[in-house]
C-alpha positions as CSV (number, residue, x, y, z in Angstrom):
1,M,-11.2,-7.1,0.7
2,D,-12.0,-10.6,2.0
3,T,-15.6,-11.6,1.5
4,T,-16.1,-12.5,5.1
5,V,-14.8,-9.2,6.2
6,A,-17.0,-7.4,3.7
7,A,-20.0,-9.4,4.9
8,Q,-19.2,-8.5,8.6
9,I,-18.9,-4.8,7.7
10,E,-22.2,-4.9,5.8
11,K,-24.0,-6.6,8.7
12,R,-22.5,-4.2,11.3
13,L,-23.5,-1.2,9.1
14,A,-27.1,-2.4,9.0
15,E,-27.1,-2.6,12.9
16,L,-25.7,1.0,13.4
17,P,-27.8,3.8,14.6
18,E,-28.9,6.2,11.8
19,D,-26.6,9.1,12.7
20,V,-23.6,6.8,12.9
21,R,-24.5,5.1,9.7
22,A,-24.8,8.5,8.0
23,A,-21.5,9.6,9.4
24,V,-19.8,6.4,8.1
25,M,-21.3,6.8,4.7
26,S,-20.3,10.4,4.3
27,V,-17.0,11.4,2.6
28,E,-16.2,14.1,5.2
29,W,-14.5,11.8,7.7
30,E,-12.3,10.4,5.0
31,E,-11.1,13.9,4.0
32,K,-10.5,14.7,7.7
33,V,-8.4,11.5,8.1
34,R,-6.3,12.4,5.0
35,Q,-5.7,15.9,6.4
36,I,-4.6,14.5,9.8
37,A,-2.4,12.0,8.0
38,G,-0.8,14.8,6.0
39,K,-0.3,16.8,9.1
40,H,1.6,14.0,10.7
41,A,3.5,13.1,7.5
42,L,2.2,9.6,7.2
43,H,3.0,7.5,4.2
44,I,0.2,6.5,1.8
45,D,0.0,3.0,3.1
46,Q,-0.2,4.4,6.7
47,T,-2.9,6.8,5.6
48,G,-4.9,3.8,4.2
49,A,-4.4,1.9,7.5
50,L,-5.5,5.0,9.5
51,G,-8.7,5.2,7.4
52,D,-9.3,1.4,7.9
53,T,-8.7,1.6,11.6
54,T,-10.9,4.7,11.9
55,L,-13.7,2.9,10.0
56,M,-13.4,-0.2,12.2
57,A,-13.7,2.1,15.3
58,M,-16.7,3.8,13.8
59,L,-18.4,0.5,13.2
60,G,-17.8,-0.5,16.8
61,F,-15.5,-3.4,16.2
62,F,-13.3,-2.4,19.1
63,D,-13.4,-0.3,22.2
64,M,-12.7,3.4,21.6
65,A,-10.2,3.4,24.5
66,D,-8.1,1.0,22.5
67,F,-8.0,3.2,19.4
68,P,-4.4,4.5,20.0
69,V,-3.2,0.9,20.6
70,H,-4.7,-0.2,17.3
71,L,-3.1,2.8,15.6
72,T,0.3,1.9,17.0
73,E,-0.1,-1.7,15.7
74,E,-1.6,-0.9,12.3
75,L,0.5,2.2,11.4
76,K,3.7,0.9,13.0
77,I,4.3,4.2,14.7
78,P,5.4,5.2,18.2
79,T,2.9,5.3,21.0
80,D,3.1,9.1,21.5
81,Q,2.5,9.8,17.8
82,A,-0.5,7.3,17.8
83,A,-1.9,9.1,20.9
84,A,-1.7,12.5,19.1
85,I,-3.3,11.1,15.9
86,G,-5.9,9.3,17.9
87,G,-6.8,12.5,19.8
88,E,-7.2,14.4,16.5
89,I,-9.3,11.7,15.0
90,T,-11.5,11.6,18.1
91,A,-12.0,15.4,18.0
92,E,-12.6,15.7,14.3
93,V,-14.4,12.5,13.4
94,F,-15.8,10.7,16.5
95,R,-17.0,13.7,18.5
96,P,-20.2,14.3,16.4
97,I,-21.3,10.7,16.8
98,R,-19.8,10.0,20.2
99,E,-22.9,9.4,22.2
100,S,-24.6,7.2,19.6
101,L,-21.4,5.2,19.2
102,K,-21.0,4.8,23.0
103,K,-24.6,3.4,23.3
104,F,-24.0,1.1,20.4
105,T,-20.7,-0.3,21.5
106,E,-21.9,-0.8,25.1
107,G,-24.9,-2.8,23.8
108,N,-22.7,-4.9,21.5
109,K,-19.8,-5.9,23.8
110,A,-20.5,-9.6,23.3
111,T,-20.7,-9.5,19.5
112,I,-18.2,-10.7,17.0
113,P,-14.7,-9.2,17.2
114,A,-13.2,-7.0,14.6
115,P,-12.7,-8.8,11.3
116,T,-9.2,-9.5,10.4
117,A,-8.0,-10.2,6.9
118,P,-5.1,-12.6,6.7
119,K,-1.8,-10.8,6.3
120,P,-0.3,-11.6,2.8
121,D,3.2,-12.2,4.2
122,L,2.0,-14.5,6.9
123,V,-0.1,-16.5,4.5
124,A,2.9,-16.9,2.2
125,A,5.1,-18.0,5.1
126,E,2.5,-20.4,6.3
127,A,2.1,-21.9,2.8
128,M,5.9,-22.3,2.5
129,L,6.1,-24.0,5.9
130,Q,3.4,-26.4,4.9
131,A,4.9,-27.1,1.5
132,K,8.3,-28.1,3.0
133,T,8.8,-31.8,3.6
134,V,11.2,-33.3,6.1
135,S,14.0,-35.1,4.3
136,A,17.2,-36.7,5.4
137,P,20.2,-34.4,5.3
138,A,22.3,-34.6,2.1
139,P,25.5,-36.5,2.5
140,A,28.6,-34.4,3.0
141,V,30.6,-34.0,-0.1
142,P,34.2,-33.1,0.3
143,A,34.9,-29.6,-1.0
144,Q,36.9,-29.6,-4.2
145,P,39.5,-26.9,-4.7
146,V,38.7,-24.2,-7.1
147,V,41.3,-24.1,-9.9
148,P,41.5,-20.7,-11.6
149,Q,41.2,-21.0,-15.3
150,K,43.2,-18.9,-17.7
151,T,41.0,-16.9,-20.0
152,V,42.1,-16.1,-23.5
153,P,40.7,-13.0,-25.0
154,T,39.1,-13.5,-28.4
155,A,39.3,-11.2,-31.3
156,A,36.4,-9.0,-32.1
157,P,34.4,-10.2,-35.1
158,V,35.5,-8.6,-38.4
159,M,32.9,-6.4,-40.0
160,P,32.9,-6.1,-43.8
161,P,33.9,-2.6,-44.9
162,I,31.1,-0.2,-45.7
163,A,31.0,1.1,-49.2
164,K,31.4,4.8,-49.4
165,Q,28.5,6.5,-51.2
166,E,28.7,10.0,-52.5
167,P,25.9,12.3,-51.3
168,P,23.5,13.4,-54.0
169,K,24.5,16.6,-55.8
170,P,21.9,19.3,-55.8
171,G,20.6,20.4,-59.2
172,A,20.8,23.9,-60.4
173,Y,18.3,26.2,-58.9
174,A,16.3,28.6,-61.1
175,A,15.8,30.8,-58.1
176,D,17.3,30.8,-54.5
177,P,14.5,29.4,-52.3
178,Y,15.9,31.2,-49.3
179,R,16.2,34.6,-50.8
180,E,13.3,37.0,-50.6
181,P,11.9,38.1,-54.0
182,P,12.7,41.6,-55.0
183,L,10.0,44.2,-54.6
């Protein structure tokens, strides 16, 4: 996680009311999120994104009314599925801390927006665009015809013959090792 994002989360966690902080720190909500993700057959990366988005909502980084919109964007799922998942998360996770969370988010409307970590594919694309230099186009070279070449099969390498060896002959047994002794 980006250090600035982690610092913003730490700061916001310190500002939260006690009951919301206790709910965020508990493991129960994560298990409920996993169960809801399993119920809706989300992939593991979508389950992680659902947990992250739920955490950001619990920390008050965005308005709870926008929760399904954030789910649609982060999980890359249809709006109706995001609304169903959002309703279950609201009922299972947010309802116990709803009033405290409302008071907290109403008081912090003008605070910093939700932290965003740079997307790896966007960062790579940006770096590639910055690394490209503008150069003059290469002069046109007339295409040369491709002449098929005849291939000649080569002989397989000759291996020296392997000397035949006789297997070792067993010696005479005093007693048959596989026969049971007489009684």
